[in-house]
C-alpha positions as CSV (number, residue, x, y, z in Angstrom):
1,M,-19.9,-138.3,62.5
2,I,-22.2,-141.3,63.0
3,V,-25.3,-141.6,60.8
4,I,-28.1,-144.1,61.6
5,S,-30.0,-144.6,58.4
6,G,-33.6,-145.5,57.9
7,A,-34.6,-146.4,61.4
8,R,-38.1,-145.9,62.9
9,T,-37.2,-143.2,65.4
10,L,-38.9,-141.9,68.5
11,T,-38.5,-138.2,67.8
12,S,-39.9,-135.1,69.6
13,N,-42.7,-135.2,67.0
14,G,-43.6,-138.9,67.4
15,W,-42.4,-141.9,65.4
16,Q,-40.6,-141.1,62.1
17,T,-38.6,-143.2,59.7
18,C,-35.6,-141.1,59.0
19,N,-31.8,-140.7,59.2
20,V,-30.2,-139.4,62.3
21,A,-26.8,-137.8,62.5
22,V,-24.6,-137.6,65.6
23,D,-21.6,-135.3,65.9
24,G,-19.7,-135.1,69.2
25,E,-22.1,-135.6,72.1
26,T,-25.2,-134.2,70.2
27,V,-27.8,-135.3,67.7
28,V,-27.1,-132.7,64.9
29,A,-29.7,-133.7,62.3
30,V,-32.9,-135.7,62.0
31,G,-34.5,-136.3,58.6
32,E,-32.9,-136.5,55.2
33,V,-29.2,-136.7,56.1
34,A,-26.7,-137.6,53.4
35,P,-23.6,-139.2,55.0
36,A,-20.1,-138.1,54.1
37,P,-17.6,-140.7,52.8
38,D,-15.8,-140.8,56.2
39,D,-18.9,-141.0,58.4
40,V,-19.7,-144.2,60.3
41,V,-23.0,-145.4,58.8
42,I,-25.2,-147.8,60.8
43,D,-28.0,-149.4,58.8
44,G,-31.2,-148.9,60.8
45,S,-33.6,-150.4,58.2
46,G,-36.3,-152.4,59.9
47,K,-35.0,-151.4,63.3
48,V,-36.1,-148.9,66.0
49,L,-34.0,-146.0,67.4
50,G,-34.8,-144.1,70.6
51,P,-33.3,-142.7,73.8
52,G,-30.9,-145.1,75.6
53,F,-32.2,-147.2,78.4
54,V,-31.5,-146.1,82.0
55,D,-31.2,-148.5,84.9
56,L,-32.1,-147.3,88.4
57,H,-30.7,-150.4,90.1
58,T,-27.3,-151.8,89.2
59,H,-24.8,-153.6,91.4
60,L,-21.4,-153.0,90.0
61,R,-19.6,-154.7,92.9
62,D,-16.9,-152.0,92.6
63,P,-15.1,-151.5,95.0
64,G,-14.7,-154.5,97.1
65,Q,-16.1,-157.5,95.1
66,T,-14.6,-157.0,91.7
67,W,-14.1,-160.7,91.1
68,K,-17.9,-160.7,90.5
69,E,-18.1,-157.5,88.5
70,D,-16.3,-154.2,88.1
71,M,-16.8,-150.8,86.6
72,V,-15.5,-152.0,83.2
73,T,-17.3,-155.3,82.8
74,G,-20.5,-154.0,84.4
75,T,-20.8,-151.0,82.1
76,R,-19.9,-153.1,79.1
77,S,-22.8,-155.4,80.1
78,A,-25.0,-152.3,80.4
79,A,-24.0,-151.1,76.9
80,R,-24.7,-154.5,75.4
81,G,-28.2,-154.3,77.0
82,G,-28.8,-150.9,75.4
83,F,-28.3,-148.9,78.7
84,T,-26.6,-145.6,78.3
85,A,-26.8,-144.9,82.0
86,V,-27.0,-146.9,85.2
87,L,-27.4,-146.0,88.9
88,A,-24.9,-147.9,91.0
89,M,-26.1,-149.2,94.4
90,P,-24.1,-148.3,97.5
91,N,-23.7,-151.8,98.9
92,T,-20.0,-152.0,98.0
93,E,-17.2,-152.8,100.4
94,P,-16.8,-150.3,102.0
95,A,-20.3,-148.9,101.5
96,V,-20.9,-145.6,99.8
97,D,-21.9,-143.6,102.9
98,S,-19.7,-140.4,102.6
99,G,-18.8,-137.7,100.2
100,E,-15.3,-139.1,99.8
101,M,-16.6,-142.5,98.9
102,V,-18.9,-140.9,96.2
103,R,-15.9,-139.0,94.8
104,R,-13.8,-142.1,94.8
105,C,-16.5,-143.9,92.8
106,I,-16.9,-141.0,90.4
107,R,-13.2,-141.0,89.7
108,R,-13.3,-144.8,89.0
109,A,-16.2,-144.4,86.6
110,T,-14.6,-141.5,84.8
111,D,-11.5,-143.7,84.2
112,S,-13.2,-146.9,83.3
113,A,-17.0,-146.8,82.5
114,V,-18.3,-147.0,79.0
115,V,-21.8,-145.7,79.9
116,E,-22.8,-142.9,82.3
117,V,-22.8,-144.0,85.9
118,G,-24.6,-142.3,88.7
119,F,-24.2,-143.2,92.3
120,S,-26.7,-143.7,95.0
121,G,-25.7,-143.2,98.6
122,A,-26.4,-145.1,101.8
123,L,-29.1,-144.0,104.2
124,S,-27.2,-145.2,107.2
125,M,-23.5,-145.5,108.0
126,G,-22.2,-148.8,106.7
127,R,-25.8,-149.6,105.8
128,A,-26.1,-150.9,109.3
129,G,-29.4,-149.2,110.0
130,E,-28.1,-147.5,113.2
131,E,-26.8,-144.1,112.4
132,M,-27.5,-141.6,109.6
133,A,-25.0,-141.6,106.8
134,H,-23.2,-138.4,105.7
135,L,-26.1,-137.3,103.6
136,D,-25.0,-133.6,103.2
137,E,-21.6,-134.7,101.9
138,M,-23.0,-137.1,99.4
139,Y,-25.7,-134.7,98.2
140,E,-23.0,-132.1,97.6
141,A,-21.0,-134.7,95.6
142,G,-24.0,-135.3,93.3
143,V,-26.0,-138.1,95.0
144,R,-29.8,-137.7,94.6
145,I,-31.0,-141.2,95.6
146,F,-30.3,-142.6,99.0
147,T,-30.8,-146.2,99.9
148,D,-29.5,-149.1,102.1
149,D,-30.4,-151.5,99.3
150,G,-29.5,-155.0,100.1
151,E,-30.8,-154.2,103.5
152,T,-34.0,-152.6,104.7
153,L,-33.8,-149.6,106.9
154,A,-35.9,-151.2,109.6
155,D,-35.7,-148.4,112.2
156,G,-38.7,-146.3,111.5
157,G,-37.6,-143.5,113.8
158,L,-34.3,-143.2,112.0
159,L,-36.1,-143.3,108.6
160,R,-38.4,-140.6,109.7
161,R,-35.5,-138.4,110.8
162,I,-33.9,-138.9,107.5
163,M,-37.0,-138.0,105.6
164,L,-37.3,-134.8,107.6
165,Y,-33.6,-134.0,107.2
166,L,-33.9,-134.3,103.4
167,S,-37.3,-132.6,103.1
168,D,-35.8,-129.2,102.1
169,R,-34.0,-130.9,99.2
170,S,-36.8,-131.3,96.6
171,D,-34.8,-133.5,94.3
172,A,-33.6,-136.0,97.0
173,V,-35.2,-139.4,96.9
174,I,-35.3,-142.0,99.6
175,A,-35.4,-145.5,98.2
176,Q,-36.3,-148.6,100.1
177,H,-35.5,-152.3,99.8
178,A,-38.8,-153.3,101.3
179,E,-38.4,-156.6,103.3
180,D,-39.3,-156.9,107.0
181,R,-36.6,-159.5,108.0
182,A,-38.6,-160.4,111.1
183,I,-41.4,-161.5,108.9
184,A,-39.2,-162.9,106.2
185,G,-37.2,-165.0,108.6
186,N,-35.0,-167.5,106.8
187,G,-37.2,-167.9,103.7
188,H,-35.7,-168.9,100.4
189,M,-38.6,-168.5,98.0
190,H,-42.1,-167.1,98.0
191,D,-44.3,-168.5,100.8
192,G,-47.1,-170.5,99.1
193,A,-48.2,-173.8,97.8
194,R,-45.0,-174.1,95.7
195,S,-42.7,-173.7,98.7
196,Q,-44.7,-176.3,100.6
197,T,-44.5,-178.7,97.7
198,L,-40.7,-178.2,97.4
199,G,-40.2,-178.4,101.2
200,L,-38.5,-175.0,101.4
201,V,-39.1,-172.3,104.1
202,G,-41.2,-169.6,102.5
203,L,-40.8,-165.8,102.5
204,P,-44.2,-164.2,102.9
205,A,-45.5,-161.4,100.7
206,S,-46.4,-159.5,103.9
207,A,-42.7,-159.0,104.5
208,E,-42.7,-156.5,101.6
209,V,-46.2,-155.1,102.1
210,A,-45.6,-154.3,105.8
211,V,-42.5,-152.1,105.0
212,I,-44.1,-150.3,102.2
213,A,-47.2,-149.5,104.3
214,R,-45.1,-148.2,107.2
215,D,-42.9,-146.1,104.9
216,L,-45.9,-144.6,103.0
217,A,-47.3,-143.4,106.4
218,L,-44.0,-141.6,107.0
219,V,-44.1,-140.1,103.5
220,A,-47.6,-138.8,104.1
221,E,-46.3,-137.2,107.4
222,T,-43.0,-135.8,106.1
223,G,-43.6,-135.0,102.5
224,A,-40.5,-137.0,101.4
225,R,-39.9,-138.3,97.9
226,Y,-40.0,-142.1,98.1
227,H,-39.1,-144.9,95.7
228,V,-39.8,-148.6,96.1
229,H,-37.0,-150.9,94.9
230,H,-37.9,-154.1,93.0
231,I,-41.6,-154.3,94.0
232,S,-42.8,-157.9,93.8
233,T,-46.3,-158.2,95.3
234,A,-49.8,-157.4,94.4
235,G,-50.2,-155.9,97.8
236,G,-47.3,-153.6,97.3
237,V,-48.7,-152.5,93.9
238,A,-52.0,-151.7,95.6
239,L,-50.3,-149.6,98.2
240,V,-48.4,-147.6,95.7
241,R,-51.5,-147.1,93.6
242,R,-53.3,-145.7,96.6
243,A,-50.4,-143.4,97.5
244,K,-50.3,-141.9,94.0
245,E,-54.0,-141.3,94.1
246,E,-53.5,-139.5,97.4
247,G,-50.9,-137.3,95.7
248,L,-47.8,-138.6,97.6
249,N,-44.4,-138.3,95.9
250,V,-44.0,-142.0,95.3
251,T,-42.4,-144.0,92.5
252,A,-41.7,-147.7,92.1
253,E,-39.6,-150.1,89.9
254,V,-40.0,-153.7,88.9
255,T,-37.4,-156.1,87.7
256,P,-37.5,-158.0,84.3
257,H,-37.3,-161.3,86.2
258,H,-40.4,-160.5,88.3
259,L,-42.2,-159.6,85.1
260,G,-41.1,-162.7,83.2
261,L,-41.0,-165.4,85.8
262,S,-43.0,-166.7,88.8
263,E,-42.5,-169.3,91.6
264,D,-43.7,-171.9,89.1
265,N,-40.3,-171.7,87.4
266,L,-38.5,-173.0,90.5
267,D,-39.3,-176.7,90.1
268,A,-35.7,-177.5,89.3
269,L,-34.4,-175.2,92.1
270,D,-31.9,-173.6,89.9
271,S,-29.9,-171.2,92.1
272,N,-29.8,-168.7,89.2
273,L,-33.5,-168.1,90.0
274,K,-32.8,-167.3,93.6
275,M,-33.2,-163.6,94.3
276,Y,-34.8,-161.4,96.9
277,P,-37.5,-160.4,96.7
278,P,-38.2,-163.9,95.5
279,L,-40.2,-164.9,92.4
280,R,-43.8,-164.6,93.5
281,S,-47.1,-166.2,92.5
282,I,-48.6,-165.9,89.0
283,A,-51.2,-163.5,90.5
284,D,-48.5,-161.3,91.8
285,R,-46.7,-161.4,88.5
286,Q,-49.8,-160.3,86.7
287,A,-50.4,-157.5,89.1
288,L,-46.8,-156.3,88.4
289,V,-47.4,-156.4,84.6
290,D,-50.7,-154.6,85.0
291,G,-49.1,-152.0,87.3
292,L,-46.3,-151.3,84.9
293,V,-48.7,-150.9,81.9
294,E,-51.0,-148.6,84.0
295,G,-48.1,-146.5,85.2
296,V,-48.5,-147.3,88.8
297,I,-45.0,-148.8,88.5
298,D,-42.9,-146.2,86.9
299,A,-39.8,-148.1,85.7
300,V,-38.2,-151.3,84.8
301,A,-35.0,-151.7,86.8
302,T,-32.7,-154.7,86.5
303,D,-31.3,-155.2,90.0
304,H,-28.3,-156.6,88.2
305,A,-26.6,-158.6,91.0
306,P,-23.6,-160.6,89.8
307,H,-22.3,-163.7,91.6
308,T,-19.6,-166.1,90.4
309,A,-20.4,-169.6,89.3
310,S,-18.8,-171.1,92.3
311,E,-21.0,-169.1,94.6
312,K,-24.2,-170.1,92.7
313,D,-23.2,-173.7,92.1
314,V,-24.4,-174.9,95.5
315,P,-27.8,-176.1,96.9
316,F,-30.6,-173.6,96.5
317,E,-30.9,-173.0,100.2
318,V,-27.4,-171.8,100.7
319,A,-26.9,-169.9,97.4
320,P,-26.5,-166.1,97.5
321,R,-29.5,-164.2,96.3
322,G,-29.3,-162.1,93.2
323,V,-29.2,-162.5,89.4
324,I,-27.7,-160.5,86.5
325,G,-30.2,-158.7,84.2
326,L,-28.7,-155.8,82.1
327,E,-28.3,-157.8,78.9
328,T,-31.7,-159.5,78.9
329,A,-33.8,-156.6,80.3
330,F,-35.1,-155.3,77.0
331,P,-36.5,-158.5,75.5
332,V,-38.1,-159.5,78.7
333,A,-39.7,-156.1,79.2
334,L,-40.8,-156.0,75.6
335,A,-42.6,-159.3,76.0
336,A,-44.3,-158.2,79.3
337,L,-45.4,-154.9,77.7
338,G,-47.0,-156.7,74.8
339,G,-44.5,-155.3,72.3
340,D,-45.6,-151.7,72.9
341,L,-42.5,-149.7,72.1
342,D,-43.9,-146.4,73.5
343,L,-44.3,-148.1,76.9
344,V,-40.8,-149.7,76.6
345,F,-39.1,-146.4,76.0
346,D,-41.1,-144.7,78.7
347,R,-40.6,-147.3,81.4
348,M,-36.9,-148.1,80.5
349,S,-35.6,-144.7,79.5
350,I,-37.8,-141.6,79.9
351,A,-39.3,-142.3,83.4
352,P,-36.1,-143.7,85.0
353,A,-34.0,-140.8,83.7
354,K,-36.4,-138.4,85.5
355,I,-36.4,-140.4,88.7
356,G,-32.7,-140.9,88.8
357,K,-32.0,-137.2,87.8
358,F,-30.0,-138.2,84.7
359,E,-30.3,-134.9,82.9
360,A,-28.7,-136.0,79.6
361,Q,-30.7,-139.2,79.4
362,G,-34.2,-140.1,78.3
363,H,-34.7,-137.4,75.7
364,T,-36.6,-138.2,72.5
365,V,-34.5,-137.8,69.4
366,S,-34.3,-134.3,68.0
367,E,-31.8,-131.9,66.7
368,G,-29.7,-130.7,69.6
369,S,-30.7,-133.6,72.0
370,P,-27.9,-135.5,73.8
371,A,-26.5,-138.4,71.7
372,N,-27.4,-141.2,74.2
373,L,-29.2,-143.6,71.9
374,V,-30.2,-147.3,71.5
375,L,-30.9,-149.0,68.2
376,I,-33.0,-152.2,68.7
377,D,-34.5,-154.9,66.5
378,P,-37.8,-155.9,68.2
379,D,-38.2,-158.9,66.0
380,Q,-34.8,-160.5,66.2
381,S,-34.6,-163.7,68.3
382,W,-31.4,-164.8,70.1
383,V,-30.2,-167.2,72.7
384,A,-29.0,-165.8,76.0
385,D,-25.9,-167.8,76.4
386,E,-23.1,-165.3,76.2
387,F,-22.7,-162.2,78.5
388,A,-20.3,-159.2,78.7
389,S,-20.8,-159.4,82.5
390,R,-18.0,-161.1,84.5
391,S,-20.7,-163.3,86.1
392,K,-23.2,-165.5,84.2
393,N,-26.0,-166.0,86.9
394,S,-28.9,-165.1,84.6
395,P,-32.3,-166.6,85.2
396,F,-32.8,-166.5,81.4
397,F,-29.5,-168.4,80.6
398,G,-29.9,-170.6,77.5
399,Q,-33.4,-169.3,76.7
400,E,-34.4,-167.9,73.3
401,L,-35.5,-164.2,73.7
402,K,-37.2,-162.0,71.1
403,G,-35.9,-158.4,70.8
404,R,-32.2,-157.5,70.6
405,V,-30.0,-154.4,71.0
406,V,-28.2,-153.7,67.7
407,A,-26.2,-150.6,68.8
408,T,-25.7,-148.4,71.8
409,I,-24.3,-144.8,71.5
410,V,-23.2,-143.0,74.6
411,K,-22.2,-139.3,74.4
412,G,-21.9,-139.7,70.7
413,R,-19.6,-142.7,70.9
414,L,-20.5,-146.1,69.6
415,V,-20.0,-148.4,72.7
416,H,-21.8,-151.5,71.4
417,G,-22.7,-153.0,68.1
418,G,-22.9,-151.2,64.8
419,G,-20.1,-153.2,63.3
420,R,-17.9,-153.0,66.4
């Protein structure tokens, strides 16, 4: 049995300072728990215990690009960041676009993962945007979120047919990487005064806004459930706000790096700050923070996208887009949310668990609840210079961050910290 002693705990009755006992995959006691001599005891004094974090947007690179990340290193990275579950994106090689590919990935996760891994499925075959993927097969295999992430499904007619096709499955969600490539062109960073100063081709905010606006019109027509990946613009936030006010089934996520950074951080053109959507203006960044606090944006999702040092150690213009984020997500989100731990656990655990259909995740701590837990120290500072991820392309590399994950428990098993 594992006993976490004296932590401030997010229970079903609110915040309580108490002991929490875990036996098997379940929380068995909350309150005055006396540990037995052979129990594993984790000192939670001065720390905070709550439901483990859930990431709706993780690139594990497995199969096909395991020199960047694989099921083992990716889920160890997740555990170190306090995540007890992640949703893997389907832009693997080959893409996850059939029931057999889903089952293959599930087998791999069962054998290797240290946290719960759910799988999203592609909207189109090979994520090529031309032909509907095997949606029924993937749904039967357990997929509930469908996306061509890494690519935008540009064909509005195909997207509409998919929305209608999935309309009788009330728990199926269509997620979009919102970027009109015709508008975006060959841009490398946000299109604005900073890109002009640096002499780089800009990527307009309208590339995101145009796709979200089109998709929301289709959602209104079809009644589909729709999720916006890595929203980055004030215009996108405004569209989602309006859609929610109109009663549409719409959710959205924002990355930690879009909350914590802006185009103003690009003066040195560090390729570890190159991602799509790009870092936007300070005004966009503030709109994202405000949207997350208000609940217009439902969840923080990392878009953890590993690349090797050799791939990133090139001029900014030719570097691949994408950054890692699992291990730094909590402190960056904590700062963006002003230290409000209720909001942190809602936006990083409870809400994403609901969106991603992770039934055993996102539960406040109570007797009988699943033992998927994170113990954090919101006041501990640390330097982000070591990672469990196979790749090190973090936009926060070398920075001092405040707020650290002390221990992560998945299905009653200590997978990070706590003396390990």
